[in-house]
Structure formats: C-alpha cells, structure tokens
N, C-alpha and C positions, 0 to 999 in steps of 0.2 A: 508624519502621519501617526496617529494612534491606532494601532492595530491589536485584532484581539487574536490569540491564538487557542485553539479548540484541540487538548493534546489527549491522544490516544497512548498505547503503548510503544514503546522499541524506543529505538533511538531516533527517529524522525522528528516529533516535536523538540528533540534539544538541538538539531542542526537548524531548523528554522528560528529558534529561537536567539540563537548565537548571529545568524546569518540578519535576520530582521533588526537585530540592536546593533549589528556593524553597519548597517546602511542607513542607522540614525532612527529609527523607528522608535515610538514609546509602545511597550507590547504590555497587554495585560493577558494573563494565563488562566484560561479555565481548565481544570484539570478534571479527571475522571475518577473517583475512588476506586473503581472496579477494573482500572485500567492503566492507568498513568504512572509511569516508575517513580517511587517517591523522592529519587534523589534530582528529580527536575526542579523540586524545591529549592535545593541548594545551588542550581545554576540559576535560577531565577535571582536569587538574591545577590547574586555577584554585579558588583556595579558595572552599567546602569542599570540597579536594579527594575524587575519588573513585577508590577503586583500579581500575586500569584491567589487565585480561589479555587477551592475542591469542592466538587458537586458529585451527585451520585448521576448515574443514567436515569435519562428522564425526567431530569428536571432542567426542562427545557426552558420554562419562564422565568427559572432563577438564573440560566444561563445568558438570556437576552437581558435582563434588568442588570444582570452585572456588568456587560458590556456597555449597555446604553450610559449608565451611570459613569463608566470611565470616557463617554464619549467616543466609542471606537463606531465606524462607520463601515471599516473593513476587515474581513478577519480571514484566516486559515486555518484549516481541518488538517492535522499533523497527526499520524499515527494510528496505529489498527485498534481497532474495537471488535473483539471477538464475534463471528456472526452467530453464533450460539446465544453469547450474551444477550445480543440486540433484541431476541424474541423470548428468551428465558427468564432472564433476571431484569428486566426493566419492570418498577414501580412507576409510572408515569404521571405526570403531572396534569393539569388541566390543560396545559399548551400543549405536551406531546398527546396527551390522550384524542386532541383534536387533528394531529396529525395521522393519528392511527385510525380514526374512525374515516377520516376521507381517503385511504390506501385503496388502490383497486387491486393491487398485487401486495403481498408480503413479501417481497423480498427486499437484499439490502440497497439496491440502489431507487428504488421506489421508496424507500424508507427515509435514506439520507436526503434524498431530492426533495423531498415534503418537508426537512428539516431546514433546508437550504432556503425554500421557499417562504417559510414562515419567519426565517430570519431577515429575508430580503423585506418581507412585509413590513417588518420595525425597522427598516433604515440599516441593515448591516448586510453589505455583500459579501460574499465568500469569494476570495482568490483563488487561482489555480495553487494547489497545495505545494506545486513546486517554484513556484513564483519565484523563492529566494534561493534555490537550488539546482540552478540550469545546468553549473558544470557538473552535476552527480548524476543527470539524466544519460541513459546508454546509447553510445555510439554507433552508426551503421559499420557492420561490417565485423570481419573476424577482430575479437578482443585480445585474445591470449596467444600465447606463441605457438599452441599445437593450433592447425586448422582441420576441420571436421573432413574426415575422408570419404568416398564416394557413399560407403554404405551409411554412414552417421548423416550425412546431406538427404540420403534418401527418407531414410526415417523420421528428418524434420519435416521434409516437405510433404511426406504422408500426414506428418501431425498438424502442419497448421492449419488446414480446411476444419478438421474436427475440433482443433484448440478454439479456434474463431466463432465456431458455431456455438460450442459451450458457453464461452464468453458472451457472447451476442444474449443467450438465455440467462443470462447471469447465475449460473451454475456453480462457474467457478474460472479460473484463468490459466488454470495448468493440468497437464497433461502429460504422463509418461509412456512414451512408446519403444518398442524393440522388435527389430524385424518386420516392420510393417504391421503390428499388432497394439492394440491399445493395453496398456497394460494396469492403469490406474487412473482414475479421473477426481480431480479436486470438487470439493462440494463446501462444506463448513470448514474442516480441518485443518486448512491452510498447507501451505506449500511444503513444508519441512516434514508433514506427515504423510502427504501424498508421496513424496521420494523415498521414505522409508518404506511403506508399503509396498512401491513397484519393488524396490530393492528385494523384498521378503518373496514378492512374487515370482521375479522373473530373474533372480541374480544380475549378475554382473554384466554391461552392456547395456543398459537401459537411457534412453534419451528422454531429457525432460524440454518440456516445450512451454513455455509463459509467456502469456499474450495479454494486450492490453483489450478490453471490449472494442467493439465496433463502435467509433464515434465516442471514445472514451472521455469521459467526463473528467477533467483534469483537477477540478475542484476537491474530489474524494476517491476512494477507492484505487489510487492509481498501483500498478504494479511494483514491488518491492522486492530486491533480493540484496542479501547481505554475508558475509565472510560465513555465516551460519547454514546458509543455502549452499555453498560448496562444502562444509563438514557434512551435512545430510546427505550430498551426492554421494562425496568420497565413502562414507560409510556403508551407504546401499551398493555402491559398485556402478552409478551412474557416470558416463564418461562424457557427455555432451549437453549443453544446455544452451538453448535460445531464446532470446528474451527481444521485445520490440524497441528498437531504437528511437528515443526521442520520447518514449513513453513509460519507460522504466527507471525506476530510480533505485541507483547503485548507491544503496546507503553508506556503506563504508569505503567506498570510493576505489583507488588502485589496491587498496589492501584486497579487495575481491579478486582482481586480477592474478596479484600475487599468488594467494592461497590457490586458485585453480591452476597455473603454472607448476608449482610445486605438487598438486595433487596430479598432475597429466590431463586434467579436464579440459576442455576449449569451450569457448563461449562465443557464439555469436549474435551481432546484433541485427536483427532482421529490420530489414527497411520497408515502412507501412506506407502505402499509399493511401491518402486519404479519400475517402469515397465522395 
C-alpha cells in the first residue's frame, strides 16, 4: 500500500514511519517546516527509502498534490502541531483558506476535522494515527509497581468528571488536582507546561489526570505521554498519573514505566466505557 505520513513534531512520526515500512508500505512523508524534527529526513532516507517533502503550515493544496502524485489514497497524521501555531502562524493557501472559511468554531478539532474532510474529498482517507502502533497504547489497570493509595484514588475520581468535561469542550485533555481541588487546567500550552504550573501552585502531591476526548477521533490529536511527562511530574512533585487505556499513546513504551518506577510515581490506565 502507498501510505502518506503527515508529520508534526516529536517522536510519533518516527515510530509510524518505521512501523509502516516494517509492514511493507511505500511511505511518502509530508513534513511541516515549522514542526517536524529535521532528523526525520535521515530516518526517511534509510532503506527502504521514503520520499520526503517539506511544506509550511497552511499549504494544504501542496500537501494534497504531493500525496496524489505519489499515488497515495490513505494517510496518517502523526505528531503534534502546537495549538498556538495552528491559529497564529499559518499563511493559508486557497485550499486551506476554504477550510477556514467553512469552520463554525475555530478550535483544533474543527480545524483538523475540516482538513480531513478535504483530504477525503480528494480521495485520501485518514487512518487512525495509532493504526501501526497498537502495542504502545496504554493498558487497563495499574501500570507501575506502585499503586495509588486511597487519597490518590479519591483525587483521580474527583478529576475524571472535570477532565472529561473540559476535553469534551476541546479546551484541553489534562488537569492537575490536589486534595479534591483543581490546581491547573490545560489549554494551548501542553501537558508538561500544565504539570510544571501545578507544581509551582500547589507543591508536592499533585495528581495528573489526562483523558481522551469523549468519542475521541483516533485519526488525530490522540493523548500522548512520554518519558518527558514523567520528568515533568518528578520536577513538579506530582505523584500520580491517570491515562485512558486504549486511547493514550505511550510514545516511549516501557521506558515510561521504568522512569515512573524509579521516581516513585504511579500510573493508572483508566478503563473507558464507550458511550
């Protein structure tokens, strides 16, 4: 299969590229100049080499033309595009401008969903971004040696309803709680920044709840944690992390669990019941 990879920042695109090529797919990479790590080009050049093209945010027409010229009918979006850049730094081409003009709400979900619709109109279907990375999705239950105690579980339970509501409003996917009080809420700044702010505001003992959106579209913006998440928690004095099982990508795999165990942090995979 000829597969397109639309790459944002972080390690996510690297993992998708390796997994897709390992599965025998012919991959064409569309890299974003403002986001994609430059060394993805080195990885793409390794045999079997993947074609790689650099475009700027907003060049949706160019993206579509490059994918169609490569014979691509299915693509994966992988890697973060900072929310602030989606609305501040884009110089839209006519195709992207058409998406912006049709938006009823200027939030991230609406924007990327609009892009997905245009890709589909041009014969390119977006696959789930985790389609090639199922083993890296969080499992259900306690994932670390340490289990949450009664107080930690109480804070997590307190946080779930609030976090689910905020995620459903497309505000953010992460909140920090302590002693049944909300300490910090994610907006556009990202998970690690929220954790750092929570540590500054409330000190040690903060608990982090990261959730998928209700009816999470797995094609884009799936929750992701990595070793950097654990490092941010350790620096902030946060001791517990809850993530949604089957919906959260653990980008560094077992290294995340190892880092959490060494830091004395417990990670819980919350079982999410479908609506």
